[in-house]
C-alpha positions in Angstrom: 106.2 72.5 63.2 103.1 70.8 64.6 104.6 70.7 68.1 105.5 74.4 67.9 101.9 75.2 66.7 100.5 73.2 69.6 102.6 75.0 72.1 101.5 78.4 70.7 97.8 77.5 70.8 98.1 76.1 74.3 99.8 79.3 75.5 97.2 81.6 73.9 94.3 79.6 75.2 95.4 78.8 78.8 98.4 80.9 79.8 97.4 84.5 79.2 93.8 84.7 80.5 94.6 82.9 83.8 97.4 85.1 85.0 95.4 88.2 84.2 92.4 86.8 86.2 94.6 85.8 89.1 96.5 89.1 89.0 93.3 91.0 89.5 92.2 88.8 92.3 95.6 89.0 94.0 95.6 92.8 93.7 92.1 93.0 95.2 93.1 90.7 98.1 96.3 92.6 98.7 94.4 95.9 98.8 91.8 94.5 101.2 94.4 93.1 103.6 97.0 95.9 103.4 97.7 97.3 106.9 98.7 100.6 105.4 95.7 102.8 104.6 95.4 105.4 102.0 95.5 108.0 104.7 98.8 106.6 106.1 100.3 106.5 102.6 99.5 110.2 102.1 100.9 111.2 105.5 104.1 109.3 104.8 104.4 110.9 101.4 104.0 114.3 103.0 106.5 113.4 105.7 109.0 112.4 103.0 108.5 115.7 101.1 109.0 117.7 104.3 112.3 115.9 105.1 113.6 116.2 101.5 112.4 119.8 101.3 114.6 120.7 104.3 117.5 119.3 102.2 116.6 121.6 99.4 115.0 118.9 97.2 112.2 120.4 95.2 108.7 119.1 95.8 108.3 117.8 92.3 111.5 115.8 92.5 110.5 114.4 95.9 107.4 112.9 94.4 109.4 110.1 92.9 110.7 108.9 96.3 109.0 105.4 96.7 106.8 105.6 99.8 106.7 101.8 99.7 110.2 101.9 101.1 108.8 103.0 104.4 105.7 100.9 104.8 107.3 97.7 105.9 109.4 99.4 108.6 107.0 102.1 109.9 106.1 99.8 112.9 109.6 100.2 114.2 108.9 103.9 114.9 106.6 102.8 117.8 109.5 102.7 120.3 110.4 106.2 119.5 106.8 107.3 119.8 106.6 105.9 123.3 109.2 108.5 124.3 108.2 111.5 122.2 104.4 111.2 122.6 103.4 108.6 125.3 99.7 109.3 125.0 99.7 108.6 121.3 101.8 105.5 121.9 99.1 104.2 124.3 96.5 104.6 121.6 98.8 102.9 119.1 99.6 100.0 121.5 95.9 99.5 122.4 94.8 99.3 118.7 97.8 97.0 117.8 97.1 94.7 120.8 93.4 94.4 120.0 94.1 93.6 116.4 96.7 90.9 117.3 94.3 89.5 119.9 91.6 89.0 117.2 94.0 87.2 115.0 95.2 84.9 117.8 91.6 84.0 118.7 90.7 82.7 115.2 92.6 79.4 115.1 91.4 78.0 118.5 87.9 79.1 117.7 87.9 77.2 114.4 89.5 74.1 116.1 86.8 74.2 118.8 84.0 74.4 116.3 85.4 71.4 114.4 86.0 69.1 117.5 83.0 70.1 119.6 80.4 67.2 119.8 77.3 69.3 119.1 74.2 68.8 117.0 73.9 70.8 113.8 77.7 70.9 113.6 77.6 72.2 110.0 75.6 75.3 111.0 77.9 75.9 114.0 81.0 75.7 111.8 79.4 78.1 109.3 78.6 80.5 112.1 82.1 80.3 113.5 83.6 80.9 110.0 81.5 84.1 109.7 82.6 85.2 113.2 86.2 84.5 112.3 85.9 86.5 109.1 84.5 89.4 111.1 87.3 89.2 113.6 89.9 89.2 110.8 88.3 92.3 109.2 88.3 94.0 112.5 91.9 93.1 113.0 92.9 94.7 109.7 91.0 97.8 110.5 92.7 98.2 113.9 96.1 97.6 112.4 95.4 100.3 109.8 94.3 102.7 112.6 97.5 101.9 114.6 99.7 102.6 111.5 97.7 105.8 110.8 98.9 107.0 114.2 102.6 106.2 113.4 102.3 107.8 109.9 100.7 111.0 111.5 103.6 111.0 114.0 106.1 110.9 111.2 104.3 113.8 109.5 104.4 115.8 112.7 108.1 115.0 113.2 107.3 113.1 116.4 109.3 110.1 115.0 112.1 110.1 112.6 112.4 108.2 109.3 115.9 106.8 109.3 115.6 105.5 105.7 114.8 108.9 104.4 117.5 110.5 106.6 120.0 108.1 105.1 119.1 109.1 101.6 119.3 112.8 102.6 122.8 112.3 104.0 123.9 110.7 100.8 122.5 113.7 98.8 124.4 116.1 101.0 127.6 114.2 100.3 127.4 114.6 96.5 130.3 116.3 95.0 128.1 118.7 93.0 124.6 119.8 94.2 121.9 119.4 91.5 120.5 122.6 90.0 117.2 121.6 88.5 114.2 119.4 89.3 115.4 116.8 86.8 118.9 116.7 88.2 117.4 116.3 91.7 115.4 113.3 90.5 118.5 111.7 89.1 120.3 112.4 92.3 117.6 110.7 94.3 118.0 107.6 92.2 121.8 107.7 92.7 121.3 108.1 96.5 118.9 105.2 96.7 121.3 103.0 94.8 124.2 104.0 96.9 122.3 103.1 100.1 121.4 99.7 98.7 117.7 100.3 98.0 118.0 98.8 94.5 114.3 97.9 94.0 113.3 101.4 95.2 115.8 103.0 92.8 114.3 101.1 89.9 110.8 102.2 91.1 111.9 105.8 91.2 113.2 105.5 87.6 109.9 104.2 86.4 108.1 107.1 88.1 110.3 109.5 86.2 108.6 108.8 83.0 105.4 110.4 84.3 107.2 113.7 85.1 107.5 116.8 83.0 109.4 116.4 79.7 112.1 119.0 80.6 112.7 117.2 84.0 113.0 113.8 82.3 115.6 115.2 79.9 117.6 116.8 82.7 117.4 113.6 84.8 118.6 111.3 82.0 121.7 113.4 81.3 122.4 113.5 85.1 122.2 109.7 85.2 124.4 109.5 82.2 127.1 111.2 84.2 126.5 109.4 87.6 124.7 106.1 87.1 125.1 104.4 83.7 122.9 101.5 84.7 119.8 103.6 85.5 120.6 105.8 82.5 120.1 102.8 80.3 116.9 101.8 82.2 115.3 105.2 81.8 116.3 105.3 78.2 114.7 101.9 77.6 111.5 103.1 79.3 111.4 106.2 77.1 111.9 104.1 74.0 109.0 101.8 75.0 106.6 104.7 75.5 104.0 105.8 73.0 104.1 109.4 74.1 105.0 111.8 71.3 106.6 114.2 73.8 108.9 111.4 75.1 109.8 110.4 71.6 110.8 113.9 70.9 113.0 113.8 74.0 114.5 110.6 72.8 115.4 112.2 69.5 117.1 115.1 71.2 119.0 112.7 73.5 120.2 110.6 70.6 121.3 113.6 68.7 123.2 114.9 71.7 124.8 111.5 72.4 125.9 111.2 68.7 127.7 114.6 69.0 129.6 113.6 72.2 
C-alpha cells in the first residue's frame, strides 16, 4: 500500500505538470517553425473544397477533409508548376533557394566563430549566434513564402493535388452515392481509409463531432453500414462528449440499434 501511495504522489507531483508545460513549449516551437503559413493552409483548404465540390461533395462535408494530409507533400507540386506557370516557378525557386542557403550558412558560421583565434571571443560567438538566429528566421519566412506560391497555384488549378484526386476517384467508385451532408462525411472517411490514409481518416472522424447534429447522426449510420471500425470510434467520441445535443443523438442511436 505504501509503495502504491508513493507512486501515486510521485505521478501527481512530477508527471502531469511537466508534460503540460513541455506540450505548450513544443506547440509554440512547432508553430514558429512551421513552413506552412496560415495563408497557405487556407488556400489549400479552399483548393480541396473546389476539387471535392466538382465531385458533388457538399461544402460542409468537405470541411472535414484533413488539410494536413497535403502539407508534407505540397513541395512536390513545384515540378508541375514549372510547366504550367514558369514565372511563378522562378519566384518559388528563388525563395526556396535563398531559404536553403541561409540554413546551409549557419553551421560553418558557428564553427568559424568557435575556432577563430580572436580577442573577445565570447562576444564574437554571441554576435554570431544572434546573426544565425536571424538567418534561420529569414529562412523560415522564405520557405513559407515559397509554399504560399504553391498553395495559391493549387487554389488556381495550376497544379493538381493527386491525394485529393485519389480520394475523389474512390468516392466516384462507391456503389451508392451519398444523399446528405452526413452521408458524404461518412463517405469521405471511408474513401480516406480505402486509400490508406488511416491517420487522416481518424482525424476526419474527430472533426465530425464539431458538425451539425443531424449531419453527425446521418454520418454515424452511414459508417455503421460501410466502416464498422470508424463507426465505433465516432460512437466513442459522442459518448465522451458533454454536449447535451450529442447525448440526445446518442440516445436516438442506441434506441435505433436496439430495434435492429
